[in-house]
N, C-alpha and C positions, 0 to 999 in steps of 0.2 A: 501840363499838355496833354492831349489824349492822347492814347494807348497806341504803339505804333507796333502792328500783329507782324510777325515773322514766321513764315513758315517754312518748315524745312523738307526737303526731299533727297536721303541719304541713303549711301548704300549701307552702313555699318556704325556699331556703336562707337568704333574709333575716332570718326568722321564726329560724332554728335559731341561728344566731351569737348574736344579741340576746337570745334568751331563756334561752338555757342559760345566757350568763353573767350574766343578772339571776336565776336561780334559785339558781345558786352565791352570788352576792352576799345574797341573801335567807336563805339557809341559812347562811350566816356570820353573818349579822346576830343571829339568834334562838339560835348556839351551837354551830350544826353545824359539822361539817369537812367542807371537799369533798373530802375522803378517805371520806366516809360515803357520798357519793351516786354512782351508776349511771346513768348516763343511756344510753336506750334509744331511739335515734329509729326509730321505725317507718316513717315517713312525712315526706319533705323536701323532695319534688318533684312537680309535677303538678298544681299548684293544688288549688283546693276540691274539684274531684270525687275526687281519687284520694285524699284526705287523709278525704275521708267514706268512701268506700268500704272502705279500709283499717281506720279505727277501726270500723264495721260488721262485719267479719270478724274482727277481734280480739274486740271482744265476743261475737258468737256462739261463739267457741273457747272464749273461756271460762265462757262460760254450759255448753257441751258438755263441760269440763273437759279441752280442749287446752292452754289457756293459762292461767297464774296471773295473777290481776290485781294491778297493779303496787300499791305503795304509793301514788305520787302520779301519776295519768294526767293529763296536760298536752295539752289539745285548744286550737289557735291557729287560728282562720278569721278573714280581712278582714272587718271590718264592713260593705264596700259601701255606706257610706250608709244600713244599716238602722240602729234604734235598737240601742241595746247592750243592752235587755231584752228584744225580739224577738229578736236573735240569740241570745242566750244559750238562750231557751226552745227556740227550735230545734233547739240542739245537746243540751240536756238530755232533750230528749224522745227523741232519738235513744239516749243512755245509759239513762236510764231504762226504755225497751221491754226493754231486756235483763237490768234490775235488778241491773245491776252496783253494789257495793256499798262498792267501795274510794272513795279521796278522788279528787275529779274536779275540775281548777281551769281554767279557761275563760279563754283569752287574745284579747281581740277587739279591735285594733286598728282603729278607725274616720276614714278610712275604709279606708285602707292601713297596713302597717306602718312605710313610712317615716316616717310622721307621728311616731311615736313616738322615729324617729334625729333628729326634726330640732326638738322643743319643746323643748328644754332645748339653746338656742343656746351658751351657757357651757362645756356638756359637750362640744357637738361643735367647739368653737372649741378647748379644750383638746386634744383629739385630731389635729386637721387643721392647728393653728398658732396663736399669739397674734397674728398679725398677718392672720386671716380675719376676716370680718365675715359668718357665715352669719347667713341669715334664715328664719324660720319662719312659711311661709305664713299666713293667715288660713282657718279652717277653710272647705271649699268640697268640694262631690261632684264632683270631677271626677278621672278614671281616672290620667292620666300628672302630675297636680300635685306631688306630692311626691316622687316619682321624679325628676322632673326637677330640683325643685328641693335634693333630695341630690346629684345627681350636680355640679350647678351649683356647689354649695359645694365641692366636692373640686378643682374645674376651677380657680374662683377662687382658689384656695389652691396652684396648682398641683402638685396630686398626681392622678396617673395613676392612677385607679380603673377597671379594666377592667369590673368588676361594678357602677360605679354608685355605690361607697360601702358596701353590704352587707358587704362584706368586712372592713369597720371597724367591725361590728355589737357585737363581744365588748368593746371597746374604749369604745366610746360608752354600751353598757348599764353599765359598770364606773363610767363618770365621771358620770353621770345625778343630778341632785337631784330624788330620787323625789316630793318633797312637790310640785315644781315642775309635773313632768310628771303626776303626780295630780290637780293642780287644773286644768289644759289639757286632760285627757282622762280621762272615766270610768272607761274600760273598764280602763284602767291602773291607776288605782285598786283598782278591784275585784280585776284579776289580783293584784298585791301584795298586799294585803289579804287573800284566799282562800289563795296561796300561805304567808304568813307563819303564817295560823292553822293548815293541817296541817304546817307543819313544826315549830311549838310543841307539838304533842302529840308527836312524836318528841323532841324538846330536853326535854321532861318526861319521858318514859318513862327517856331515858339518865339524868338526874338522879336516878331513887329506885333506880337501881342501882348 
């Protein structure tokens, strides 16, 4: 089938590794091949401010005809303790102002992406070792809470992780029980469901030819 172009506007590399692996996994689940996907990360460092400004620039360029829309546009911003609905509306407003008409999927981990790394402790354990006993802290709006818990899980397993564990994002995403994480975090469930819906359209198109 024709290549599926995926554009990413993300806050940091912790989101990049985890989300790209998750995207590939969902694509395969609906019958698409990884080779069908073309990842085009436009913003992966610099936090929310950089991701937002790069997204706005891209949307303006699409409106002016300087850029082609992506087949699926993925926007990831940490919830930072705001409600999923409120944060999604905030992001959707940016997109809707430019009358962008292609598929858009929002990833809004709350409060931060590291919580998605930690929620399924069995998946994390399968990555860092069977003798480890990682813990997923109860939800709390605290800036460093989940970064610290992720780093501690690797330290306790005797693994040197200079980036605090996010360098294992693709392995963790591949091992997750999607139902378990979706039950614990509504934003994760919405992301997976929306992405699956978008990919199902391509899978159906492919089956018709």
